[in-house]
A tleap script that builds the chain and sets N, CA, C and O, in Angstrom:
source leaprc.protein.ff14SB
mol = sequence {
  NMET ASN PRO ILE VAL THR VAL GLN GLY ALA
  VAL THR ALA PHE ALA ASP TRP ILE GLU PRO
  THR ASP ALA GLU LEU ASP ALA ILE ASP LEU
  GLU MET PRO VAL ILE LEU ALA ASP VAL ASP
  LEU LEU ASP ALA HIE ILE ILE THR LEU ASP
  ARG THR PRO THR GLU LEU ASP ASP ARG ARG
  ILE ARG ARG ALA ARG ARG ARG ALA LEU ALA
  ALA ARG LEU GLU LEU ALA ASN ARG THR VAL
  SER ALA ILE LEU PRO GLY GLY ALA CALA
}
set mol.1.N position { 51.158 33.168 -20.667 }
set mol.1.CA position { 51.550 32.167 -20.137 }
set mol.1.C position { 51.139 31.854 -18.751 }
set mol.1.O position { 51.183 32.749 -17.906 }
set mol.2.N position { 50.750 30.680 -18.449 }
set mol.2.CA position { 49.955 30.060 -17.276 }
set mol.2.C position { 51.021 29.405 -16.416 }
set mol.2.O position { 51.652 28.528 -17.007 }
set mol.3.N position { 51.410 29.660 -14.993 }
set mol.3.CA position { 52.643 29.005 -14.713 }
set mol.3.C position { 51.734 27.771 -14.127 }
set mol.3.O position { 50.521 27.805 -13.921 }
set mol.4.N position { 52.636 26.667 -13.911 }
set mol.4.CA position { 51.928 25.484 -13.315 }
set mol.4.C position { 52.357 25.411 -11.814 }
set mol.4.O position { 53.523 25.290 -11.439 }
set mol.5.N position { 51.443 25.486 -11.142 }
set mol.5.CA position { 51.446 25.444 -9.542 }
set mol.5.C position { 51.127 23.958 -9.315 }
set mol.5.O position { 50.513 23.208 -10.075 }
set mol.6.N position { 51.719 23.660 -8.004 }
set mol.6.CA position { 51.533 22.484 -7.636 }
set mol.6.C position { 50.157 22.516 -6.437 }
set mol.6.O position { 49.997 23.598 -5.872 }
set mol.7.N position { 49.502 21.732 -6.182 }
set mol.7.CA position { 48.450 21.877 -5.197 }
set mol.7.C position { 48.794 20.995 -4.076 }
set mol.7.O position { 47.918 20.602 -3.306 }
set mol.8.N position { 50.282 20.596 -3.921 }
set mol.8.CA position { 50.711 19.776 -2.768 }
set mol.8.C position { 49.943 20.477 -1.503 }
set mol.8.O position { 49.036 20.003 -0.818 }
set mol.9.N position { 50.533 21.650 -1.411 }
set mol.9.CA position { 49.922 22.364 -0.130 }
set mol.9.C position { 48.589 22.346 0.011 }
set mol.9.O position { 48.132 22.335 1.154 }
set mol.10.N position { 47.954 22.342 -0.807 }
set mol.10.CA position { 46.237 22.414 -0.398 }
set mol.10.C position { 45.732 20.888 0.002 }
set mol.10.O position { 44.800 20.592 0.751 }
set mol.11.N position { 46.567 20.063 -0.674 }
set mol.11.CA position { 46.030 18.593 -0.563 }
set mol.11.C position { 46.557 18.096 0.983 }
set mol.11.O position { 45.851 17.461 1.767 }
set mol.12.N position { 47.654 18.436 1.182 }
set mol.12.CA position { 48.247 17.948 2.522 }
set mol.12.C position { 48.064 18.842 3.698 }
set mol.12.O position { 48.360 18.464 4.831 }
set mol.13.N position { 47.538 20.126 3.423 }
set mol.13.CA position { 47.421 21.368 4.445 }
set mol.13.C position { 46.491 20.583 5.808 }
set mol.13.O position { 46.662 20.933 6.976 }
set mol.14.N position { 45.651 19.646 5.453 }
set mol.14.CA position { 44.902 19.026 6.667 }
set mol.14.C position { 45.475 17.547 6.832 }
set mol.14.O position { 44.702 16.607 7.020 }
set mol.15.N position { 46.569 17.409 6.772 }
set mol.15.CA position { 47.072 15.894 6.889 }
set mol.15.C position { 47.085 15.455 8.388 }
set mol.15.O position { 46.776 14.318 8.743 }
set mol.16.N position { 47.483 16.492 9.271 }
set mol.16.CA position { 47.554 16.170 10.610 }
set mol.16.C position { 46.158 15.576 11.171 }
set mol.16.O position { 46.281 14.642 11.963 }
set mol.17.N position { 44.948 15.967 10.885 }
set mol.17.CA position { 43.882 15.477 11.593 }
set mol.17.C position { 43.147 14.522 10.579 }
set mol.17.O position { 41.966 14.269 10.817 }
set mol.18.N position { 43.788 13.927 9.385 }
set mol.18.CA position { 43.249 13.061 8.445 }
set mol.18.C position { 43.869 11.772 8.612 }
set mol.18.O position { 43.545 10.880 7.828 }
set mol.19.N position { 44.620 11.567 9.419 }
set mol.19.CA position { 45.571 10.253 9.901 }
set mol.19.C position { 44.172 9.171 10.298 }
set mol.19.O position { 43.145 9.315 10.962 }
set mol.20.N position { 44.738 8.127 9.550 }
set mol.20.CA position { 43.620 7.089 9.895 }
set mol.20.C position { 43.917 6.516 11.558 }
set mol.20.O position { 45.007 6.467 12.127 }
set mol.21.N position { 42.942 6.226 11.946 }
set mol.21.CA position { 42.981 5.802 13.608 }
set mol.21.C position { 43.463 4.418 13.452 }
set mol.21.O position { 43.584 3.829 12.378 }
set mol.22.N position { 43.762 3.892 14.782 }
set mol.22.CA position { 44.269 2.549 14.987 }
set mol.22.C position { 43.234 1.570 14.359 }
set mol.22.O position { 43.573 0.844 13.424 }
set mol.23.N position { 41.876 1.547 14.909 }
set mol.23.CA position { 40.893 0.700 14.383 }
set mol.23.C position { 40.835 0.647 12.635 }
set mol.23.O position { 40.745 -0.417 12.023 }
set mol.24.N position { 40.886 1.657 12.136 }
set mol.24.CA position { 40.913 1.643 10.731 }
set mol.24.C position { 42.259 0.920 10.109 }
set mol.24.O position { 42.205 0.130 9.167 }
set mol.25.N position { 43.528 1.326 10.808 }
set mol.25.CA position { 44.613 0.651 10.275 }
set mol.25.C position { 44.440 -1.021 10.647 }
set mol.25.O position { 45.118 -1.837 10.023 }
set mol.26.N position { 43.598 -1.409 11.581 }
set mol.26.CA position { 43.431 -2.519 12.159 }
set mol.26.C position { 42.489 -3.276 10.917 }
set mol.26.O position { 42.640 -4.447 10.570 }
set mol.27.N position { 41.659 -2.482 10.441 }
set mol.27.CA position { 40.785 -3.162 9.625 }
set mol.27.C position { 41.302 -3.219 8.128 }
set mol.27.O position { 40.869 -3.920 7.213 }
set mol.28.N position { 42.306 -2.328 8.112 }
set mol.28.CA position { 43.093 -2.453 6.325 }
set mol.28.C position { 43.866 -3.738 6.555 }
set mol.28.O position { 43.819 -4.605 5.682 }
set mol.29.N position { 44.838 -4.004 8.072 }
set mol.29.CA position { 45.379 -5.247 7.927 }
set mol.29.C position { 44.716 -6.239 7.956 }
set mol.29.O position { 45.274 -7.211 7.447 }
set mol.30.N position { 43.469 -6.451 8.453 }
set mol.30.CA position { 42.553 -7.488 8.346 }
set mol.30.C position { 42.461 -7.761 6.621 }
set mol.30.O position { 42.754 -8.830 6.086 }
set mol.31.N position { 42.045 -6.688 5.999 }
set mol.31.CA position { 41.688 -7.211 4.718 }
set mol.31.C position { 42.820 -7.118 3.675 }
set mol.31.O position { 42.635 -6.869 2.484 }
set mol.32.N position { 43.943 -7.332 4.223 }
set mol.32.CA position { 45.090 -6.770 3.218 }
set mol.32.C position { 45.321 -8.081 2.441 }
set mol.32.O position { 45.855 -7.993 1.335 }
set mol.33.N position { 44.902 -9.508 3.009 }
set mol.33.CA position { 44.926 -10.576 2.196 }
set mol.33.C position { 43.992 -10.626 0.868 }
set mol.33.O position { 44.245 -11.203 -0.189 }
set mol.34.N position { 42.965 -9.944 1.175 }
set mol.34.CA position { 41.994 -9.794 -0.102 }
set mol.34.C position { 42.290 -8.828 -1.028 }
set mol.34.O position { 42.024 -9.006 -2.217 }
set mol.35.N position { 42.939 -7.580 -0.526 }
set mol.35.CA position { 43.493 -6.571 -1.306 }
set mol.35.C position { 44.880 -7.020 -2.188 }
set mol.35.O position { 44.973 -6.594 -3.339 }
set mol.36.N position { 45.885 -7.828 -1.672 }
set mol.36.CA position { 46.534 -8.539 -2.158 }
set mol.36.C position { 46.125 -9.555 -3.523 }
set mol.36.O position { 46.672 -9.657 -4.621 }
set mol.37.N position { 45.093 -10.148 -3.026 }
set mol.37.CA position { 44.771 -11.287 -3.994 }
set mol.37.C position { 43.926 -10.621 -5.297 }
set mol.37.O position { 44.025 -11.069 -6.439 }
set mol.38.N position { 43.117 -9.526 -4.939 }
set mol.38.CA position { 42.626 -8.631 -5.839 }
set mol.38.C position { 43.711 -7.989 -7.037 }
set mol.38.O position { 43.431 -7.953 -8.235 }
set mol.39.N position { 44.811 -7.567 -6.530 }
set mol.39.CA position { 45.684 -6.865 -6.990 }
set mol.39.C position { 46.499 -8.051 -8.041 }
set mol.39.O position { 46.826 -7.703 -9.175 }
set mol.40.N position { 46.769 -9.405 -7.561 }
set mol.40.CA position { 47.052 -10.411 -8.238 }
set mol.40.C position { 45.926 -10.750 -9.573 }
set mol.40.O position { 46.200 -10.944 -10.757 }
set mol.41.N position { 44.672 -10.737 -8.936 }
set mol.41.CA position { 43.946 -10.666 -10.098 }
set mol.41.C position { 43.881 -9.933 -11.351 }
set mol.41.O position { 43.694 -10.361 -12.489 }
set mol.42.N position { 44.141 -8.297 -10.772 }
set mol.42.CA position { 43.929 -7.384 -11.961 }
set mol.42.C position { 45.629 -7.547 -12.798 }
set mol.42.O position { 45.848 -7.272 -13.978 }
set mol.43.N position { 46.351 -7.912 -12.082 }
set mol.43.CA position { 47.733 -8.297 -12.706 }
set mol.43.C position { 47.577 -9.245 -13.992 }
set mol.43.O position { 47.917 -9.011 -15.151 }
set mol.44.N position { 46.985 -10.340 -13.469 }
set mol.44.CA position { 46.655 -11.408 -14.317 }
set mol.44.C position { 45.728 -10.968 -15.523 }
set mol.44.O position { 45.890 -11.630 -16.548 }
set mol.45.N position { 44.795 -9.972 -15.567 }
set mol.45.CA position { 43.964 -9.666 -16.298 }
set mol.45.C position { 44.892 -8.591 -17.145 }
set mol.45.O position { 44.905 -8.820 -18.354 }
set mol.46.N position { 45.697 -7.418 -16.692 }
set mol.46.CA position { 46.173 -6.583 -17.255 }
set mol.46.C position { 47.400 -7.448 -18.309 }
set mol.46.O position { 47.677 -6.926 -19.389 }
set mol.47.N position { 47.906 -8.434 -18.007 }
set mol.47.CA position { 49.173 -9.131 -18.605 }
set mol.47.C position { 48.056 -9.341 -20.420 }
set mol.47.O position { 48.479 -9.021 -21.531 }
set mol.48.N position { 46.972 -9.812 -20.179 }
set mol.48.CA position { 46.356 -10.136 -21.262 }
set mol.48.C position { 45.549 -9.082 -22.052 }
set mol.48.O position { 44.723 -9.462 -22.882 }
set mol.49.N position { 45.771 -7.703 -21.809 }
set mol.49.CA position { 45.107 -6.604 -22.489 }
set mol.49.C position { 45.909 -6.378 -23.833 }
set mol.49.O position { 45.126 -6.052 -24.726 }
set mol.50.N position { 46.902 -6.430 -24.156 }
set mol.50.CA position { 47.692 -6.285 -25.360 }
set mol.50.C position { 47.649 -7.279 -26.177 }
set mol.50.O position { 48.064 -7.088 -27.320 }
set mol.51.N position { 47.184 -8.468 -25.834 }
set mol.51.CA position { 47.438 -9.657 -26.864 }
set mol.51.C position { 46.232 -10.852 -26.438 }
set mol.51.O position { 45.457 -10.725 -25.491 }
set mol.52.N position { 46.277 -11.897 -27.272 }
set mol.52.CA position { 45.208 -12.772 -27.015 }
set mol.52.C position { 45.596 -13.797 -25.939 }
set mol.52.O position { 46.550 -14.557 -26.103 }
set mol.53.N position { 44.793 -13.799 -24.771 }
set mol.53.CA position { 45.162 -14.794 -23.921 }
set mol.53.C position { 45.659 -16.185 -24.318 }
set mol.53.O position { 45.001 -16.822 -25.141 }
set mol.54.N position { 46.628 -16.632 -23.859 }
set mol.54.CA position { 47.048 -18.231 -24.080 }
set mol.54.C position { 46.496 -18.924 -22.905 }
set mol.54.O position { 46.001 -18.399 -21.907 }
set mol.55.N position { 46.663 -20.279 -23.180 }
set mol.55.CA position { 45.964 -21.260 -22.164 }
set mol.55.C position { 46.912 -20.717 -20.792 }
set mol.55.O position { 46.173 -20.466 -19.840 }
set mol.56.N position { 47.963 -20.554 -20.583 }
set mol.56.CA position { 48.676 -20.056 -19.648 }
set mol.56.C position { 48.085 -18.997 -18.775 }
set mol.56.O position { 47.820 -19.028 -17.573 }
set mol.57.N position { 47.917 -17.895 -19.814 }
set mol.57.CA position { 47.147 -16.709 -19.190 }
set mol.57.C position { 45.838 -17.169 -18.343 }
set mol.57.O position { 45.572 -16.833 -17.189 }
set mol.58.N position { 45.133 -17.966 -19.143 }
set mol.58.CA position { 43.813 -18.580 -18.681 }
set mol.58.C position { 43.840 -19.045 -17.499 }
set mol.58.O position { 42.979 -18.730 -16.677 }
set mol.59.N position { 44.994 -20.003 -17.179 }
set mol.59.CA position { 45.167 -20.728 -16.159 }
set mol.59.C position { 45.618 -19.734 -14.947 }
set mol.59.O position { 45.300 -19.832 -13.762 }
set mol.60.N position { 46.434 -18.765 -15.554 }
set mol.60.CA position { 47.066 -17.737 -14.125 }
set mol.60.C position { 45.495 -16.842 -13.681 }
set mol.60.O position { 45.117 -16.580 -12.539 }
set mol.61.N position { 44.921 -16.570 -14.748 }
set mol.61.CA position { 43.510 -15.599 -14.332 }
set mol.61.C position { 42.570 -16.650 -13.425 }
set mol.61.O position { 42.021 -16.188 -12.425 }
set mol.62.N position { 42.387 -18.028 -13.761 }
set mol.62.CA position { 41.672 -19.050 -12.940 }
set mol.62.C position { 42.119 -19.087 -11.568 }
set mol.62.O position { 41.332 -19.012 -10.624 }
set mol.63.N position { 43.617 -19.226 -11.417 }
set mol.63.CA position { 44.149 -19.283 -10.136 }
set mol.63.C position { 44.003 -17.987 -9.322 }
set mol.63.O position { 43.635 -17.968 -8.148 }
set mol.64.N position { 44.357 -16.793 -10.128 }
set mol.64.CA position { 44.345 -15.522 -9.453 }
set mol.64.C position { 42.987 -15.459 -8.563 }
set mol.64.O position { 42.966 -15.259 -7.349 }
set mol.65.N position { 41.733 -15.690 -9.492 }
set mol.65.CA position { 40.269 -15.343 -9.438 }
set mol.65.C position { 39.995 -16.503 -8.048 }
set mol.65.O position { 39.317 -16.007 -7.149 }
set mol.66.N position { 40.384 -17.731 -7.850 }
set mol.66.CA position { 40.259 -18.726 -6.828 }
set mol.66.C position { 40.990 -18.040 -5.608 }
set mol.66.O position { 40.327 -17.733 -4.617 }
set mol.67.N position { 42.317 -17.799 -5.665 }
set mol.67.CA position { 42.827 -17.186 -4.595 }
set mol.67.C position { 42.101 -15.761 -4.315 }
set mol.67.O position { 42.292 -15.379 -3.161 }
set mol.68.N position { 41.405 -14.991 -5.016 }
set mol.68.CA position { 40.695 -13.894 -4.484 }
set mol.68.C position { 39.481 -14.238 -3.856 }
set mol.68.O position { 39.020 -13.560 -2.938 }
set mol.69.N position { 38.930 -15.262 -4.301 }
set mol.69.CA position { 37.600 -15.897 -3.594 }
set mol.69.C position { 38.016 -16.358 -2.217 }
set mol.69.O position { 37.596 -15.896 -1.156 }
set mol.70.N position { 38.787 -17.209 -2.355 }
set mol.70.CA position { 39.318 -17.838 -1.156 }
set mol.70.C position { 39.613 -16.894 -0.090 }
set mol.70.O position { 39.382 -17.120 1.098 }
set mol.71.N position { 40.292 -15.495 -0.694 }
set mol.71.CA position { 40.758 -14.557 0.518 }
set mol.71.C position { 39.164 -13.988 1.128 }
set mol.71.O position { 38.848 -13.777 2.299 }
set mol.72.N position { 38.493 -13.869 0.120 }
set mol.72.CA position { 37.356 -13.043 0.568 }
set mol.72.C position { 36.474 -14.103 1.465 }
set mol.72.O position { 35.773 -13.576 2.329 }
set mol.73.N position { 36.431 -15.441 1.367 }
set mol.73.CA position { 35.672 -16.450 1.936 }
set mol.73.C position { 36.494 -16.559 3.644 }
set mol.73.O position { 36.006 -16.973 4.695 }
set mol.74.N position { 37.478 -16.170 3.446 }
set mol.74.CA position { 38.323 -16.489 4.582 }
set mol.74.C position { 37.848 -15.359 5.692 }
set mol.74.O position { 37.379 -15.524 6.818 }
set mol.75.N position { 38.177 -14.011 4.872 }
set mol.75.CA position { 37.489 -12.754 5.659 }
set mol.75.C position { 36.297 -12.612 6.090 }
set mol.75.O position { 36.046 -11.858 7.030 }
set mol.76.N position { 35.447 -13.270 5.507 }
set mol.76.CA position { 34.000 -13.158 5.814 }
set mol.76.C position { 33.714 -14.043 6.880 }
set mol.76.O position { 32.862 -13.794 7.733 }
set mol.77.N position { 34.546 -15.284 6.848 }
set mol.77.CA position { 34.715 -16.263 8.164 }
set mol.77.C position { 34.966 -15.713 9.130 }
set mol.77.O position { 34.186 -15.717 10.082 }
set mol.78.N position { 36.139 -15.080 9.148 }
set mol.78.CA position { 36.665 -14.355 10.169 }
set mol.78.C position { 35.897 -13.418 11.125 }
set mol.78.O position { 35.865 -13.497 12.353 }
set mol.79.N position { 35.212 -12.407 10.237 }
set mol.79.CA position { 34.341 -11.304 10.561 }
set mol.79.C position { 33.087 -11.952 11.089 }
set mol.79.O position { 32.425 -11.417 11.978 }
set mol.80.N position { 32.769 -13.081 10.552 }
set mol.80.CA position { 31.393 -13.587 11.170 }
set mol.80.C position { 31.643 -14.236 12.704 }
set mol.80.O position { 30.927 -13.969 13.669 }
set mol.81.N position { 32.655 -15.025 12.729 }
set mol.81.CA position { 33.148 -15.574 13.954 }
set mol.81.C position { 33.640 -14.262 15.064 }
set mol.81.O position { 33.437 -14.247 16.278 }
set mol.82.N position { 34.168 -13.462 14.443 }
set mol.82.CA position { 34.315 -12.412 15.672 }
set mol.82.C position { 32.889 -11.901 15.928 }
set mol.82.O position { 32.631 -11.530 17.073 }
set mol.83.N position { 32.093 -11.852 15.140 }
set mol.83.CA position { 30.455 -10.903 15.784 }
set mol.83.C position { 29.752 -11.749 16.511 }
set mol.83.O position { 29.022 -11.350 17.419 }
set mol.84.N position { 29.943 -13.521 16.078 }
set mol.84.CA position { 29.170 -14.295 16.579 }
set mol.84.C position { 30.483 -15.500 17.428 }
set mol.84.O position { 31.078 -16.410 16.852 }
set mol.85.N position { 30.595 -15.174 18.631 }
set mol.85.CA position { 31.328 -16.030 19.376 }
set mol.85.C position { 30.795 -17.332 19.519 }
set mol.85.O position { 29.586 -17.557 19.547 }
set mol.86.N position { 31.727 -18.239 19.615 }
set mol.86.CA position { 31.227 -19.653 19.664 }
set mol.86.C position { 30.781 -20.040 18.655 }
set mol.86.O position { 29.915 -20.907 18.773 }
set mol.87.N position { 31.151 -19.591 17.241 }
set mol.87.CA position { 31.100 -20.221 15.985 }
set mol.87.C position { 29.615 -20.724 15.644 }
set mol.87.O position { 29.315 -21.693 14.947 }
set mol.88.N position { 28.715 -19.785 16.341 }
set mol.88.CA position { 27.298 -19.904 15.929 }
set mol.88.C position { 27.056 -18.903 14.928 }
set mol.88.O position { 26.917 -17.703 15.165 }
set mol.89.N position { 26.998 -19.599 13.491 }
set mol.89.CA position { 26.801 -18.543 12.512 }
set mol.89.C position { 25.479 -18.966 11.823 }
set mol.89.O position { 25.006 -18.277 10.919 }
savepdb mol mol.pdb
quit
């Protein structure tokens, strides 16, 4: 019989020096609206995996796709304005 052994020690053995930096955490916070919008889009698609999509499902997917695109556009505009001060894009 082979014993089942956890790999928790091997995975977290180096956790002290793998912590995210403040800059990485700030970048995650900046991208969080995009991440959440993408999760909503995935949820809308997952709902329709086991059935034929209804008109309501189609609308939910379209709405989620528009929110995801709007979040990406807002992030891109924020990134460009941070790189090019004065609005010169």
